[in-house]
N, C-alpha and C positions, 0 to 999 in steps of 0.2 A: 317477455318473461325470460326465464333461465335459458341458457344455451342447451339445445337438445341434440343428442347424438343420433341424427336421422339422416337418411339419404335424401338429398335435395333434388327435386325434379322441377320442371317448369310448371308454373301454376296452371292447373287444368281449367279450361273453360273461359279463360280471359283472353280477349283478342290482343294480339301484339300491335304496337303502333302502326305497322304497315297495313294490318287488317282493318284497323280503325279508319285509316285514310281511305282505303278501298271502300269501306262501308258508306262513307259519306260522299263518295264519288259515284254511287249507284244512280241509275236513272231516277228521275223525280217521282215516277209512279212506283214506289217501292213495294216489294212483296213482303208479307209477314216474315219476321226473323225466325230462324229455327229455335226450338226450345233446348238449347244446349245447356251445358253446366252454368255458363255465365248468366244466361237468361233466368235460370232457376233461382239464383240468389243475388242478382244485381238489379231487381226491380227498383225504379226510383221511388223516393218517398212521395206519398200522395200530396204533400204540400206543394210539390212542383207543378201540379195540375191546376189549370185555370179555375177560378172561383165559380165560373158558370158551367164547368164541365164535370161530369161525374167521374170519379176515379175508376180505373179498370176493375172490372168484376172478376170473380174467380174464373168465370167462363172465358174471359178475354185472354187470360194468360198474362205474362209479363209485358211491360212496355216495350214498344219497338225500338226505343232509343235509350238503352240503359245508361249511356254516359252523358245524357243531355236532359235539361229540365223541359225540353219541348216534348209535348205528347204527340202520339202518332196521328198524322192526318187521316189515315185509313180508318183508325178506330172511331173517328168522329164524322166521317164522310156522309153517312146517311142523315145525320141531323143537319148537316150543312145544306144538303139539298132541300130538306124540309123547311129550313128556316131562311132560305136565300132571299125571300121577299120580306123579311122582318123589317118594319119601319126603322129608318136610321135613328130616329128620336129615341127609340128603346134601347139602342146599342151605344149611346154616347158614353164618353169617358167622363164619368161624373166626379165632381170634387165635393168635399163636405167639410164641415167645421171640425171636429174630433178626428179620430183615426179614419183615414180614408178607406173606402172599400177596396177589395183586392184589385179590381180592374183598374182602379185609379193609380195604383202604385206599380203594378206589373204591366208596364206599357207594352213590352215585347209580346207578351202573351195576348194582350188585347189586339195588337196589330196583326199577329198571326191569324187569329180568328176572323178579323175583318178582312184580311187579304184573301183568305180561304172562301169566305162568303162572296166577296166581290168577283173572284174568279168564276164561281159557279153562276153568278148572275150574268157575267159577261160571255161566258163560253159554254154554259150548260153542264149537265151532270158528268160529261165526259172527263172533266178535270176535277171531279169531286174529291179525289184522293191526292191531288197534287200538293206538294210541300210548299208552304208560303214563302220560305227562304227569307225570313226577316232576320237581320242581324243588327247589332249596334254599329254605327258608322266607324270605319277604320281610321278615318282622318277627320279633323274638325271641319275642314272645308266641305266635306260631304253631308254635313248636318248631324243629326243625332241617331237616326236609323236608316237603314238601306233595305230595299226589297229587290231581290235578284231573281224573282220567279220567271220573268219574261223570257230569259234566254233558253232555259231548258224546255219550256213549254212551246217555244216557236216551232220546234221540229214536230211535236205532236199535233199541233194545230195547222202546220203548213203555212205559217205566217211569219213575217219578219219580226225579230224581237222587239223593234220599236213599235210596231203595230199592236203587238200584244200588250206592251207597256202602256200605250195610249188608251187602249180599251179598258185595261185594269184601272188606270188612273181616273177614267171617267166614272167608274163605279165607286171608287174610293173617295173621291174628292168631297162629296157631301158629308161623309162620315168623319173625315179628318179635319174639316174646316175649323172646328172649335179649338183643336189641339195643335195643329201644325200649320206652318206657312204653306203657301202654294207649293205642292211637290214639284220637283224637277226631274226630268228624264235625262239621265247623263249617259254618254257613250252609246252603245247599241240598244240599251233598254233598261238600265239600272234606275230605280226610283230612289231619289234622295229626299229624306224627310227631316225637316228642322222644326223644332218646337217654336211655338209662338212665345214671345216674352211673357204675355199675359198668362199663359198656362204655367210657365216656370215660376212666375210670381205667386200664383195660387198654390202651387205645390209647396213652395217654401213656407208659405203662410200655414198651410195644412200641417207641415212638419212641426212648426212651433206650437201649434194647438195640441200636439201630443208629443212634446219634446222628449219624454223618456223613451219613446219608441220610434220617434222621428216619423210618426204617421204610418208606421208599418203594422198591418194588422197581423194577428196570430192566424195560424193555418185553420181552415174550417174542417180539416180532416186529420186531427192529431193521431200520431202513431205512438206505440210503446217502443222505445229505442233502448237497447241495452248497450252500453259502451264498456268494454273490458280493457283497462289501461293500468299503467304504473307497474303493478305485479312484482314487487321485490321478493326476495327469498328470506324466510325466517332465519335468524341467527347470523345474518350477514347485514352489514351496513349498506345503505343505499349509496350508489356511486354514479359517476357521470353517465353510465350506460342507462340509468333509469330516467335521466333528464328528459329525453325527447318523448318517451311514451307518456310520462306524466303531464307535461306541458301541452302536447298536441292533443292528448285525450281530454284533458280539461277543457280546451278550447272548443273541441267538437261538442262536448256536453253543453257548454254555455250557448253555443249557436243553436242547437236543437231545442234547448229550453226556451231561448228567446222566441223562436219561431212557433212555440206553443206545443211541442211534443212532450210526452210523458217519458222522461229519461231516467234510466236506472244506471247509476255509476258504480261499477263493480271493480273491486280490487282482488284479482285472482292470485293471491299470495301463494308462494311455495311453502306450504306448512305441513307437508306429509311426504313420506317416502324414506328410502334407505338412509339418507343423510341424518335423519333423526335417530335411527337405531345406532348409527355410528357415533353420534354426538352423545347420546345418553349413555352408551357403553363407556365412552371416555370419561364422562362425568363420575360414573360409578368408580372407575379406576382411580380417579383423583380424590376419593373420599366423600363424594356427594351421594349419600346412600339413603337419605330420607328427605321428605318434602321441606322440612325446616331448613336443612342445610343449603337448599337451593336459593333461599331468600337472599336478596341483595345482589344477585348476579346482574351485571350491566351488559349492554350490548358489546362493549369493548372486550369484556371477558369472554363472551360467547364467540366472538370473531377469532380470538386467540385459540380458544379451545377447538374451534372448527378446523382451523389450519393444522393444528397438531393431530387432531383425530383423523383428518383426511390423509395426512402423511403416513400415519400408522395403518390405516385401512388399506392403502396401496401397497404396503410392504409386508404386513403380517396376516397370513391366512387365518390364524386362529382368531384374530381380532375381527376379521371379515365375517367369519362364521358367527361369532358372538353377536356382532352388530345385526346380522340378519335375523337371528333369534329375538333380539331386542325389538325389532319391527313387528315380529309376530306377537310379542308380549304387549306392545303398544296397541296393536289392532285388537287384541283380546281383552283389553281394559285393565291391564295390570296397574295397580294403584300407584306405585312409584313412577312407572313409565308415563302414565298420564299426567302426574304432578309435574314431572320434569318437562314434559312437552308443553304443558300450560305455562310454565315459567319461561321457557324459550320463546313461546309466542308472545307472552305478555311484555317481556323485555324489548323484543323487537318492535312490537306494536307501538310502544311508548316512544321509541326513537323515530319511527316512521312518522308518527303524528306530529312531532316537532317540526319535521320538514314540510309536511303538508300544511301545517298552520303557517309556516313562514311563506309559503308559495300561495296560500289562500286556496287550497285544493280540498274539495269535499269528495269523500269516497265511502262506499259501503264495502266492508271487507267480506269476501266470500271465497275463502281459500280452497285449495285442492281437497282438503279433508271434508268439506261440505258435501262433495259428490260421492264420497265413499259408498254410502248406502245405495246409490243408484247403479253402481258398476255391474252387479250381477244381472240387473234387468236390461242393461245395455247389451250385454253378451247374449242374453236370452232373446232379445228383440232381433239382433242380427242373425241369430240362428233360425228364428221363425221366418224371417224375411228371405231365407235361403242364401244369405251373403257370406256366412261364416264357413271357413274351410280349415282343415288341419294341414299344417305345413311343418314338418320336422318336429312334430309333437306340440307345436304352438298353435293357438287360434288366430287366424288372420282373415282379413278381407282383401282380395286382390283389386287393385285399382284399375278401372277401365282406361284403356288407351295408354297405359304406362308400362314400360319394360326397362330392365336394367341393361348394362352394357353387354351382357351375354345373350340378350334377347329373351330372357325369362320374364314372366309376369312380376310386376312390382307389388309386394304385399304391405298392408298396413298392419302392424302387429297389435293385437287387441288383448291377448292373454298369454303369458309366458307358459313354458312347460311346467313350471312349479306352481301354477295357478295365480301368480302375481299379475297385477295389471300394469298398464303403461300410461304415460302422459297422454298418448292419443286416446286411450279409453276414457280418461278423465275429461278430455275436451269433447268427446262424443257425448258423455253424460251431461256435460254443461250445456251443449246445444240442445239436447233433448229436454232438459229441465227448463231452459230459458224460453224455448218456443212453446213447449207443451204446457208447462206449469205457469211460467211468467207471462205467457201470451205475448211474447216479443214479436213485433213485426219487422224489426230491423235489428241486427246484432253486429256490432262493429268491434274488431280486434285490433288494437293499436299496439303493434310489436315491431321489432326490427325486420328488415327485408329478408334476412336469412331464414325466416320462418314461413316464407311464402309457399314453398313446396309442401310443408307439413299441413298448412291450413287448406290448401287446395285439396289435398288427400282427405282430410277430415270432413271438409264441407261435402265432398262428393259422396262419401260413405253416409253421411247424415241424410243427404238428399235421397239416396237409393233406399235407405231404411225407412223412408216415409216420414221422418220427423219434422222436416222443414216447412211443409205446406207452402203457404204463400210468403213466408218470412224471407227477408233478404239477409244473407250472411256475407260479410265482407271483411276481408283483411285490409287493414290500413298500414302499409309498410312505411318504414323510415330508414334513412341512412345512418351512418356513424358520425360521432363527434370526434374530431381529430385535433391534434395540437397545431400550432401555427406552422409547424414544419410539414404538415400533411401526414404525419405518422400517428401512431396511437397516442391518445391524450393521456399522459401519465405524469406522476411526480418525478422528481430528479432521480429517485432511487428505482424508478421503474414500476412503482405500485400504481394501481388504478386509483384515480382521483375520487376521493369521497365527495358525495354531493353536498354535504353540509359545509365542507371546507371550501368548495367552489363558490357557493352562495355567500359565505362569510367573506371571502376574498373580494367578491364583486362589490359588496356593501362597504368594505374597508376602502377600496380604491375610490368609489364614488364619494364617500365621506371626506377623504383627504383632499380630493380635487375641489369639492364644493367649499370646504372650509378655507382653503387657500384663496379661492376666488372671492368668497365673502369677506374675509379679512382685508384683502387687497382693495376691495371696493368700498370698505368702510361699513359693511352691513353687519347686523347683529347675528352672532352665531348662537342661536337659541334652540329650544327644543323643537320648534317647528322646522328649523333648518336641518336638525339631525334626523327627524322623521322623514323629511323630504329626501334626504340623501339615501336613506334606507329604501324608499320606494324606487328611486332612480337605479340603484344597484340591482335590486331584484328584477325590476322591469327590463333592465338592459339584458339580463341573461334570458329571460323569457322571449323577448322580442327578437333577439339575435337568432334564436332557434326557429321561431315561427316565421320569420321573414324569408327563410330559405325554403326552396322546394323540399318537402319532407322526404322525398325519395332520394335526395342527393346527400352525400357526405358534406359536412361543413367544418371549417377550421375555427376553433374556439380562440377568440382574441379579446381580452379585456379592453385593450386600447380602442379597438374598432367599435365594439358594442357600446362603449361609454362615451363615444364622440358626440359632440353637440351638433354635428352636421352630418348630412347623409341619411340613409334609411335606417335610423336607430331610435330606440326608445327615448333617449333624452331629447332628440329633435321633435318627436311628436308631443312629449310632455311640455316642451317649450311652446309649441303652437297653442296648446290649450292655456298655458300660463300667460301668454301674450294677450289672448282674448280677455282673460280675467283682468289683466292690466289695463286694457282699453276701458273696461267697465269702471274700474276704479278711477281712471283719469276723467271720465265724464260724470262721475258721481252717481252712477245708477247701480242699485243693489238688486233690483228685480229684473228678470229676463223678459224679453218680449214674448207675446203669446200669439195665438191665432188671429187676434184682432188687429195685429200690426199690418200696416200697409207697406208692402214691398214693391219697390219700383226699380227696375233694372235698366240702366242707361249706359254706364261705362262698360266697355268690353271686358274688363277684368271682373266686374260684378257678374256679368252674364256667364262668363267661363266658370267662375266659381260656383254659381247657382246650378248650372247644368250638371256639373259633377256631383252635386248633392243628390240629384235625382236618380243616379245610377245605383245607389246603395241597395234598395229592395231586391232588384234582380240579381245583384252580386251575392247577396246573402243566400239566395236560393241556389245559385250556381255553386257556391262553396258547400252548401249543405249536400249537394249531389256529388261534387268532385272530392270533397274533403281535403282540399289544399288551402290551409290557412294563410299561406304567403300571399294569396290573392287579396286578402283583407289588408295586409301590411302594404302591399303595393298601392292599394286604393287610398289609404289615409296618408301615405307619403305624397302621393300626387295631390291630394286634397290640401295638405299643408303647404305645398309648393304654390298651388293656386291661390291659397289664402294669403301667402306672403306677397304675391304679385298684386292682389287686391289691396292689401295693407299699404304697399308702397305707392299705389296709384290713386287710391280713393280715401281721402281724409274722412275719418269718422268723427272724432271730437270737433274738428274744425270744418265740418261739411258746410256747404253754401247755404242750405236752408234747414229749418227744423225737420221738415218732411224728409229730406235727403238723409239727415242725421239718423232719424228713427228707422228709416229703411235699411241703412247700413248697419245699425246696431242689431236689427232683426237678422240680417245676413250673417253677422258675427255670431249671434246666438245659435242659429241653425248649424253653422259650422262647428261650433263648440259641442253642441248636442250630438252631432254626427261622430265627431272624434271620440267623445266619451262613450258613446254607445259601442263603437267598434272596439275601442281599447278595452272596454268592459268584457266584450266577448272574448278577447284575447287574454283576459285575466290580468289586465294592467290597470292599476289605480292611477287617477290623475292627481295633479297637485295645483294648488292655487297660485304659488309663486315658484320660481326656479332661478 
């Protein structure tokens, strides 16, 4: 959102990286985590819980591991002891024709549960709360998964780690036999687990049976998720600063929707406040004195008027006073003031929508003005809760644990001495409305990292006021977009780059590059090619942003983002186009389905197929961490593995019809995975490139 003149403090209740490291280094029999601020609004989405485990109840409190999809072993310990003798046949990793059941695709969760049960069977209830310590293998030679529970348990059990591993393996072996090769005990007691080819083959076939979802089921426990993103200001053009919030927020929404959650996409536009009194006053001075005279104003006119009005407001005390009175008139429902405000909002909304259409972004506008009616109730609630105090005539809430440089308590200003409200008041009203009225269970705010302190304060006050309940409130911060020189990304004249100009330039460069290449290669430059160039240009901008860790600043470079090699959108689009080309070459128009027989023999086939199986767990991990670059890393590696497969495993010229059909099926599964992930990233694929 807009830059706010606030004092920045460290986010309250969020563990710093060293504390996170310390947390995961705690003994394996962990104690319940304290109910700090972070725990209050960082509870993981319930879709991260196993399909066969109940989500935490209100009495259980927040999850013990707020930054992991893994559920707390302690919270399930009693059931483990009770079910330790459950027949193995009832716990198998089942496969099916259509969409696979959750345990079939979320292997890590299934393994964690089986390891926990096996530990209880092997060593008794003494280890019922032990962490299973199952991770994906760090290196291909270690297999697909590793279990590292033996080492920390050896001290508790007074046994050698290898003895613990052997006893654990004896209990696990019957359960794992259908899915994994014979487990290996490596080093002092690590269990290395490698999928059987038959299991990988069946999973690929199941993906093809539900190609649109790649066999990934929707969550059995959907949540109502509110995502607050984009948030431009009325009477101002969208600029490069709005790029990251818009693209990252849209990707988060697409991911949550794919997983089956009820997502509310909110555009918290800046459509209220002093700037409107300032702008309407200036319009009056320029002769716009009735509703009809305002007709035809464009966003470019408003931007010019705004700059001139702001300059006058900063220099002319009389203009300042008149502008403030105009705000009062607007709030009081003055006919001209409201008409002017509606014109300002309408002109801006039209311009915003053009950019959203260009980027294929869906949003529901709910600006600051929407919450005006709730502001008095917010103040009243804070007073009733005993949180509101008077400080120098203003109404404030002092932040727990925060002091300024002089050692004084840090206040969050709620109501000014003249009775006016603050941005913080509006944000408090928004939280209250979203959780209480909208019944949101998770609320995500996608804004720049500079607002972390502000949201930490607002979240804390909302929690103390009793508005949040079990809902998770989370700030999703991102870094700056910089020029190639690492400085502010601006035009040659030093102006902020308009978002529309940036997108148009990307499409222009992509079009010129493709046209030159097409004409050189003797290809037709037709409407399909023009449309493809447009997709490439817009996708390049999106992907370049999403492929970076959102919390880092990144340097904007048209040349790098439009490159046909490396971790770029054109490279990913080319991978899908190559698979389409294979199908055209062999003359098949229909894709393989779940009836296809997949047989993996060549190492490149096996390597590619194993990577396909990672996707379901990756999506849940990203849902929790909200780092879209992990998805980009995944499809980049997938594209590389496909290229190795393509170079080493002939498809059209396969040795036998059976081998050809199997490899076509593997191509289709790869294409479906690429298209699914790129769809979540908001990127359209193309048939040819």
